C-alpha positions, 0 to 999 in steps of 0.5 A: 450446567446451563445450555448457554455456557457452551455458547458463551464460551464459544463467543468469548473464544471468537472475541479473543481471537486475532483478526482474520487476514481474509479481506471482507472485499475480494477486490482488496489485498489481505493485510496484517496491518502496518506496524512501526519498526525502529530502523535499527531493527530492520534487517540489513538486507532490507536496508541495503535494497532501499539504499541501492535503489537511489543514490543519496537516500536517507532512511527516516522510518520503517513499517512492516506488514504481511500482505497476502501471506508475503512479508513486506517492509515500507522504508521511507526517507528522503533523497539528497534534494529533500524529496520524500520517497518510500520503497516497498520491499518484499521478501521473495524466495528468501531475497528482499527486493524493491517491488515499488517506489512511491511518492506523493504528487498532485493531480496535475503531475499525472498523465492526461490519460490517467486524469481522463480515466478518473473523470470518465469513472467519476467526474465529481471525485476530487482526490485529496491525496495521490500516490504515484507507485512505480512498480519494478516492471515500470508500470505505474499505479496511481492511488487516488484517495478522496472523500466518500460521504461520511466514511472517515477512511475515504475512498480509494481509486487506482489507475494503472498507467503503462506509458501509453494507456490508462486503465481504471482498476476494479481490484486493488493492485497486487505485486 
């Protein structure tokens, strides 16, 4: 038997194993990646949590993922006035609860201190997309996405707003 055979075998096993949930950057959340889920396959408790959060909410889509070992569903849809909104719903001790409510906004809709924190961090950064993410405790995390050279994933900057002050986050926000 060749000495190379065990090395080739180990290499093949490593190549076939699934992706690690450990982030390569400790400032990011470990995730399984989102997968689309037909709305009819979403647990009734998850759908009930979303519908209870806002009157007139119509569910349009669902995604599931595991973040830092916890199960989540992202339930997207529209309010009665047509506003698009998404609920991040986490399983916590067997119960499903809404942990954040997200909507896309423009920079002018962010509080001035949030814009100031972003400018102080990088005055040249121009976000192409902004997600306002209202947490269950009322804290708002602004997720700002923009270009980053040749990186097709772009760049993400997060700013925490507590209603009085803005703080640039150096690690991705976790629930």
